[in-house]
N, C-alpha and C positions, 0 to 999 in steps of 0.2 A: 421411393424418396418423390419429396415434397413436389404438387405441381408447381412449372417454370413460370406458368402465365395466370394476370389475372381474369376474374370470370366476369363479362357486364362494365369492364372499368374500373369495378372494385378493388382497392391495391391489395395486397397480400398482407399479413398482418406478421408483425414481430414482438414480441415480449422479453425484455433483457429486463433480467432482475439482479439488479448491483447497482449505484451510482456512484461505481469507481472508476480508475483509469480505463480499466475494459472495456466497461458498461458504458459509460458515457462516451468514448469515442465512437462505440459501434453503434450505440442509437443515436448520435450526431450524424454520423455516417449515410445511414439509411434513411434518415427523415425524409428526404424527398423525394421518394421512391417507395415505399410502404407506409403501414399504419403501424405506426411505431408507440408501445408502451411501455416507458421506462419505471419500476417499479422499486422502491428503495424505503427503510424505513425512517432515512432521516428526510427534512425538508432542504439538507446542503450535502454538498458535494464537499470535502474536507481533503484539502491538498495538503495529505499529511507528510510531502517529503518536506513541508518546509514548518511541523508545527515544532521542533527544539529551538527553530528561529522565534517561533511566535512566545515561547516560552520567556524568551531570557528577553524582547520586546514585545511588549504589549500590542504596539502599535500596530502589531504584523497579524493578529488576530481578526479582525476584518477579511483581513484580506487571502485569510486560506479557505473561509467558510465560503463557497460560492453555491445560489439558488437553485435546484434544480427545476424548478419550475418555469425558469428563464432558459434551458438546456434548448428547447425542440422546435422549431416553427411551425411545423405541421402536428407532429405526436403530441401524444400528452405523459404529463407525471403523475402516476400515482405514489402518494407516501403510506405504504403499507408492505407487508414484509409476508414472503411465500412461506407458511409452515409443511407444507404437501407439495412437491411434484415427481409425479409418476407418467412417464412419456410426456408430452408436452401439455398434460394437462394442469392445471396451477391452479391451488387451493390457498387464499388469501389470510393473514389474521381475521380480517374483516367478515371471513366467510364469503367473498366474490371467489369465482371461479376466471380462469381463462382459459384458453385452449389456442394458442395463433397456429399461426402458418409454420414460421420458424420461432423457437424459444434458444435462448441465449443466457448461460448460465455464469454468471460474474460476480457474483455474492463477496469474493473477497475472503479475509480472514481478518481475526479478532488479534488485538497486541495488545500490550499493556499499555493502559494510560499514562504519559501524556502523546507519545507519538500518535496512537491513535486515539476519538473520544469516548469517552465512558457515556456517555450520553448523545441520543438520538436526537434529541432535538437542537438547534446551535446555541440559543441564545442558553441554553445550563450548559454546554460545551464551552461555550467561550468563557463562562463564569467559572467554570472548574477550571480552564486555563491559567486566567487571571487569578485565581486562588494558589495554583501550583507557582508561579510567579511569586506572589509576593512571600512565600513559604518559603522560596529559594534567594531572595532576597535576605532574610531573617539570619538564612544558616550562611556557618560560616564553613563546614566542612562535609563536601558531598559525594553519596558513595554511588559508584553506576557500576549494577551487577549486567555485564555481556559485552563483550571487547567486538564486537560486530561491527557492519557500518552505523548501525544508530548508536550505539553507546559510543563511538568514538565521536559521532559527529555532536551528539548533546556533550560530551566531556571538551571538546572546541568552542563549540557554542558559548559556555559557561565561562571558559578561559578569555575569551574574547572581549566579551560586555562585561564579564565582573570577575578581573584578574584577579582581585586579593582572596578567591575563594580556593581552597585546598579540595583537591579531586584524587580519588583513588578509582578504580575501574578494578572490577577482579571479575575473570574468569577460569571455569575450568580446561579450557586448552591452551598448551603448553606457548600457546602465538597469539596473533590479533588474526582479526577478519580470515576465519576459516572459510574455504572455497578454493577455486578453482582460479586463483590470482597467481600471480609473478609475488615472488620473493622480494623481487626489488620494491613493489609497491608498499609489503609489510615492511621493509625496512626505511623506506622515507619517511611512512607515517611515525615511527616511532621516535624517529628522529626528530619529527616536529612535535610530537607529544613528549617527548623529555625537553626539548628547547620552550614550549610553554608551561613545563613543573607537571606534567600528567604523573601521575603516579600507577604503574602497571603491577598486578599482583595476579600472576599466571598461573596456570599449573595444575591446580588444586581444587576440588570441587568445595564448594560450602557445607558446613554442618548442616545448616538452616538456614532458610532466610528471615530478615527481620519483620518482625510480626508487625510493625507501622505499616500502613499505608504508601504506596508510593505518592512523592509528589506533596509528604505534607512533613510539616514541619515535628520531628520528632525525634529524641535520642537513640541509636542507632548501633548496634555490635554488632559484628559474625566475625565468625571463625572460620579457618580454613582446615580444609583435613587435616593438610601439613602443618598447621597450629599456628598460623601467623594470624592474628586480631587485629582488624580495621574498625573505627569508631566514626561518625560522622553524626549533622545533626539533620543531614535529609538522605534521600536514596533514593534512586530512580531504577525500574525494570527495566532493560533492554535486549532482552530476550520472548521467545515465545511465542511464535507464529501458530496461529492454527486456521487451516482453513475451514470454513462457513458451509458443509456439506449435510448439515445436519438433517433437511427436509428434502431430502431425496428420498424415493422408495422405489423398487420393484427391480427394473434391469438400470436403473443409474443406480439404485444403491448396489446392485451387483458389479458396474464399473467402479467404485469405491474402494482403495486402495486400505490399507493399514492403518495409514497416516490422515488419510479421511480426502484424498486428492483422486479427483475423476481420471480416468484414464482416457485419454481422447487419441484419436488418430491426426495424419497429417493435415487432415483440413479442418483439424478443431470440433469435428463432429466425436460426438461421446461414442465409445463403442458400444453396438449393439443396440444404438437407439435412433433410429431416422428423425430427423429434423430440429433435433436436440445438441446445442452446444455447448461449452464450455472451455472459459480463458482465463488466464489472468492469477490470483492465489490459490484459485481451487483446481487450476487444471496441470495435468502432468507434462505440458508442453514444456516447461524451461524453470528458470528459478521464476521466485516470486519476488520481481520486480516492477516499479510503476512501467521503464521502459519496456520491459519485456510483454507487461501486459498489452500498450500500446501500438506496439506492435504485430501482436498477436489479432488486437483487434482491427486491425488495416486489411490485415489477408482475411478474416471471416469477414469483416463488412463487404469485401469485392467478391467472395463466393457467395455470401448472400443476394449480393447482387447479382453476380451471373445466371443465378437459379431463376432471381424472377425475371429476369430479361429474356434470357435464353443466348446470350453474347456474352462470350471470352472463357477462358478456359478457368478450372477451378484450381485456383493455387495452393502450393505447399506447404507450411509454417516450416520454416528454418531455424533454427536455436543458430544463434551468432556467437562467435568467440567472446569471451567473460569481458565485460564492460562496466565499469562502476567509476562512479567520482564520487570521495569523500573530502569534502570540505570541511577544516576545523576551523568556523569561523568564515567571513566575509574574504577574507584576504589568505588564508592559509589551507593547506590540505592537495591530497596526491590524487591524480587519476590514472587509472590502466584502461588505456587503447589498445585497436589493433596493432599499431607499433611501436609498442612500448609503453614505460611507465614517465607520466610528467607529473609534475609540481605543483608550487602554489600558486602560480600564475595563472596556469593554463588551469586548472583547478577552480579559481576563483572567477574564470571570467564564462566558463563550463555553466557552474551553478553556485558558487560560494558566494556572489557578490545578488544574483536574481532568487536561488532557491529554484528555478524555472514558473516561476508565477504566471508570466507573461503566456506561455506556453498550454497554460490550461486557463488563464480567465477567457482567452479567444474562443472560447468555445460558446460563453454564455451571454448570449449577444440575441439573442431572439423575440422577438417586438412581442405585446401582446397582444391572445388575438380577439 
């Protein structure tokens, strides 16, 4: 167990790898009590929950990129990337090495552009989003491959802001929104999608994906194994989450499962590795959502704080019931809450109107030191 008290007033060190939802929440929560170093290859946190809104409304682009060097008041931000982690020893791409008292792995996952940025530099990422917006404006027919939350939200965003577009959503599954959700949620979303004029092609895999890059203006034609052909002028890939854990070595690599997730105990410590924790999209603790990452970060930060101060009990992270809000533009969509499924009005209030911008932008208020 890592020592619980500091020596001669020196604050224990915490390194957080990854400035996404879980990483930034953990780093911010420990900034007052530990020597926190946040490491991320990008210069900005991307609030990718609102990426689809920024795609269709370019005035949102600047709002969803938040500067990581303004997150911490006492700690520091390093724009760098972990290339190897063994135990608590971190080797960065720059050649620098870190070996903190507590190491938090929150490197998240990769996901197709434009839901997540293809560029680490925020200026290039913004330019790419603007380019995809211009291509979408010129297109008439849109193909979305993937009928999960991302694909459905994208369909709703395009239909709200560009109602003249023809949209087809294709998925191998026989129904939309696979996962532990009530059928009532799927039925309500399908009802609204039908009202919007979104066509669903479900239950058969594509023979192959389009050759054109997603988000680019180019003729697209795909055919399902069932023989149905869809043509479009632009397409978007809304599937393919991959946990970013390729840098782990030794016992950490042994804790990684076949899909790339790190096995953690109820305190979110990587199994078999003292002082190393994992949360969010790389952790086995829960589903890959921003909400779950934030909830894990609160538990983990409280546990590290208790170890540092010697006060308080260690908390166990317990996944909650399935919760999801799927806006179909600012004023439509459906939400599953613990007490049931709600429709457009509640979804707009919970997420659709603001896309949770204020929930995260409030963290980025550290003054220059």
